C-alpha positions, -999 to 999 in steps of 0.1 A, spaced: 0 0 0 13 35 -9 5 49 25 28 24 42 58 37 21 54 75 23 77 95 46 66 128 61 86 155 78 84 155 116 85 187 137 87 210 106 113 190 87 114 196 49 135 186 20 150 214 0 146 211 -38 155 234 -67 138 268 -72 133 272 -34 107 243 -34 104 223 -2 91 188 1 70 177 30 62 141 20 81 116 -2 72 83 -19 107 68 -26 115 45 -56 99 11 -51 115 -22 -57 107 -32 -93 93 2 -101 107 33 -118 138 50 -105 119 81 -93 107 96 -60 73 115 -58 75 145 -36 46 165 -21 56 202 -19 45 225 9 25 243 -19 3 212 -23 18 202 -57 35 169 -65 68 167 -84 91 138 -96 127 136 -85 148 111 -104 175 89 -88 176 59 -64 201 77 -42 201 111 -26 233 124 -11 251 91 -18 226 71 3 193 54 -5 163 78 -5 147 62 26 179 65 46 184 101 35 148 109 46 153 93 80 185 112 85 168 144 77 138 142 100 113 122 80 94 92 92 67 68 79 33 78 91 4 62 71 -23 83 89 -7 117 84 -27 142 62 3 147 39 7 110 34 -30 106 25 -28 135 1 3 122 -17 -11 87 -19 -43 100 -34 -24 120 -60 -4 89 -69 -36 69 -72 -50 96 -97 -18 94 -118 -19 56 -118 -57 57 -126 -50 77 -157 -22 53 -167 -45 24 -161 -71 37 -186 -45 47 -211 -31 12 -210 -66 -3 -214 -72 19 -244 -44 1 -262 -58 -33 -256 -93 -22 -266 -83 -3 -297 -64 -34 -310 -94 -56 -303 -117 -33 -322 -93 -31 -351 -92 -69 -354 -129 -74 -348 -141 -49 -374 -113 -50 -400 -127 -43 -435 -162 -35 -422 -181 -2 -423 -189 10 -388 -205 40 -372 -185 65 -352 -205 83 -326 -186 113 -311 -191 118 -274 -198 155 -281 -235 156 -288 -230 186 -311 -209 166 -336 -225 144 -362 -221 106 -364 -201 92 -394 -197 60 -413 -161 48 -412 -143 18 -428 -118 0 -405 -83 -6 -419 -64 -38 -415 -39 -39 -386 -3 -33 -397 16 -42 -366 17 -6 -352 -6 14 -331 -16 50 -331 -15 69 -298 -34 102 -298 -21 126 -271 -40 158 -265 -20 184 -245 -53 201 -236 -69 170 -222 -37 155 -208 -47 120 -219 -30 96 -243 -56 75 -260 -50 46 -284 -68 49 -317 -85 27 -343 -72 32 -379 -98 40 -405 -99 44 -442 -92 81 -451 -120 99 -468 -112 134 -482 -146 148 -475 -145 136 -439 -128 156 -411 -120 125 -391 -85 119 -406 -68 85 -404 -77 73 -370 -103 75 -342 -91 80 -306 -111 60 -280 -113 92 -260 -133 110 -287 -163 87 -292 -179 53 -296 -172 29 -325 -203 8 -334 -202 -23 -355 -224 -29 -386 -250 -48 -364 -249 -23 -335 -274 4 -326 -256 37 -329 -286 56 -318 -287 39 -284 -253 52 -272 -252 81 -248 -237 115 -258 -218 140 -237 -240 169 -227 -230 204 -217 -244 198 -183 -225 165 -178 -192 181 -189 -159 165 -181 -172 141 -155 -197 126 -179 -171 124 -207 -145 108 -183 -170 80 -175 -176 74 -212 -139 72 -219 -133 47 -191 -161 25 -204 -151 29 -240 -116 17 -232 -130 -16 -219 -128 -11 -182 -165 -8 -174 -201 -9 -186 -226 18 -179 -255 9 -157 -285 30 -147 -284 66 -157 -264 73 -188 -260 110 -183 -255 133 -153 -289 148 -144 -298 171 -116 -318 155 -87 -324 178 -58 -337 150 -36 -305 129 -40 -273 128 -19 -257 138 -52 -280 166 -64 -258 175 -93 -260 140 -108 -250 104 -104 -236 77 -128 -224 41 -123 -204 16 -143 -198 -21 -135 -165 -38 -137 -157 -73 -150 -153 -87 -115 -189 -78 -106 -180 -47 -86 -191 -13 -96 -180 23 -94 -204 51 -85 -195 86 -98 -215 115 -82 -214 153 -80 -225 166 -46 -242 199 -38 -209 217 -36 -200 206 -71 -174 182 -57 -166 149 -75 -173 119 -52 -162 84 -64 -171 52 -46 -161 16 -52 -187 -9 -43 -184 -47 -37 -214 -69 -27 -233 -37 -19 -206 -22 5 -183 7 -1 -147 -5 -3 -132 29 -9 -143 65 -15 -124 96 -26 -134 132 -33 -123 159 -57 -101 164 -87 -68 182 -89 -71 198 -123 -103 203 -144 -91 186 -176 -101 153 -190 -70 132 -182 -71 143 -146 -108 136 -142 -104 102 -157 -76 96 -132 -97 109 -103 -124 83 -111 -101 54 -120 -81 61 -88 -106 40 -67 -100 10 -90 -63 14 -84 -66 17 -46 -90 -13 -42 -67 -33 -65 -37 -25 -43 -57 -34 -12 -68 -68 -27 -32 -75 -37 -20 -67 -2 -46 -89 14 -38 -118 -9 -1 -114 -1 -8 -112 36 -29 -144 36 -3 -162 14 25 -154 39 3 -167 68 -4 -199 49 33 -204 43 
């Protein structure tokens, strides 16, 4: 669990970084992971610091020698762990988009399908799926901050779609599918609604219940509520409360396993990460419990 591996400064201790930045919590490089530490600054931002050693010693030793300790319940620990979950959540969906795009490419090769943009203001279009050629297109939008795999299509001069369709931009419906039944992103639903669509379109979930965010003054989430089920039978609930705060809950057998609130940046990639973060956290918890029981059995 991330919270068990985050060091926080005790009695005002901080780590001096470049440009007068000061770190108050650190997640050191993990065994088998990337050679980078994630640092929470006193400003509330997170930065990456490369290298397995600081000051000629391991990062954990350096931190201990400079007034830092492990504290899973510290507010700074919880914030940094959540920020890491959000980043991992975005990466999880980006990775899933590659698998899903490749599957769609193989399934519909040579067939004419319908592309249904998430944006309800854009028209649907007939597209012909190209044959796989051993490579994959990744569409990265600097504005959205999300890298989505794309399905290659036959280029049509009159069309504005280009050579490929990013899974973050809309649904691809096969010849026998019902394009008119798919939900479209409304102005009211905004980024939260679109983020749910992208997660489902990348193969991680299936929408259940309401297909758009709709105001419901009598609900716990008066600004709207959506749900999507996971392959394992669990489901994720995405709501917007009366303060316009994003609230995401992970349910298993009718009980909440984990809940988080808020988003760090109002752009698509970060909202996707903020939602998928609960999948990451529960997955880590499941892995930790499995490992714990395995050690006991041994």
